C-alpha positions as CSV (number, residue, x, y, z in Angstrom):
1,X,142.8,111.7,120.5
2,X,140.0,110.2,118.4
3,X,136.6,111.1,117.0
4,X,134.8,109.6,120.0
5,X,136.8,111.8,122.4
6,X,136.2,114.8,120.2
7,X,132.4,114.1,120.2
8,X,132.4,113.9,124.0
9,X,134.3,117.2,124.4
10,X,132.1,118.9,121.8
11,X,129.0,117.7,123.5
12,X,130.2,119.1,126.8
13,X,131.1,122.4,125.1
14,X,127.7,122.6,123.4
15,X,125.9,122.0,126.7
16,X,128.0,124.6,128.4
17,X,127.3,127.2,125.7
18,X,123.6,126.5,125.8
19,X,123.6,127.1,129.6
20,X,125.9,130.2,129.7
21,X,125.5,131.9,126.3
22,X,121.8,132.6,125.5
23,X,122.8,134.2,122.1
24,X,124.6,131.1,120.9
25,X,121.6,129.9,118.8
26,X,121.7,133.2,116.8
27,X,125.4,134.0,116.7
28,X,127.1,130.6,116.4
29,X,130.7,129.5,116.6
30,X,133.6,129.7,114.1
31,X,135.7,126.6,113.6
32,X,139.1,126.5,112.0
33,X,141.7,123.8,111.5
34,X,145.4,123.6,110.7
35,X,147.9,121.2,109.2
36,X,148.2,118.9,112.1
37,X,147.2,115.2,111.7
38,X,143.3,114.8,111.8
39,X,142.8,118.5,112.4
40,X,140.2,118.7,109.6
41,X,138.4,115.6,110.6
42,X,138.2,116.7,114.2
43,X,136.9,120.1,113.1
44,X,134.1,118.4,111.1
45,X,133.2,116.1,114.0
46,X,133.0,119.2,116.3
47,X,130.8,121.0,113.8
48,X,128.5,118.1,113.4
49,X,128.0,117.9,117.2
50,X,127.3,121.6,117.5
51,X,124.9,121.5,114.6
52,X,123.1,118.6,116.3
53,X,122.5,120.9,119.3
54,X,121.2,123.6,116.9
55,X,124.2,125.8,117.3
56,X,125.2,127.5,114.0
57,X,128.7,126.8,112.8
58,X,131.0,128.7,110.4
59,X,133.6,126.1,109.3
60,X,136.6,127.3,107.2
61,X,137.1,125.5,103.9
62,X,140.9,125.5,104.1
63,X,143.8,125.6,106.5
64,X,143.5,128.7,108.6
65,X,145.9,130.4,111.0
66,X,144.8,131.4,114.5
67,X,144.8,135.2,113.8
68,X,142.3,134.7,111.0
69,X,140.1,132.7,113.3
70,X,140.2,135.5,115.8
71,X,139.3,138.0,113.1
72,X,136.4,135.9,112.0
73,X,135.0,135.6,115.5
74,X,134.9,139.4,115.7
75,X,133.9,140.0,112.1
76,X,131.0,137.6,112.2
77,X,130.1,138.5,115.8
78,X,130.0,134.9,117.0
79,X,130.0,133.7,120.6
80,X,133.5,132.2,120.1
81,X,135.9,130.1,118.0
82,X,137.6,126.8,118.0
């Protein structure tokens, strides 16, 4: 896995969201990361790609467990989370 692969995946994800979720431009996506190697860097790369496609992003500022990400998606009423 590297930043170029992440960019390709994030671009495909952004295009999919644009086609299938009309509210994505208002609601956005929550992105969290964990302690795995390059998790933070990959989260930032993904956020940059989504922002390039005008999709709002909520990126956690510290390591975040999955249940907190799930709570954030519901609390912020976003389209989804990564």
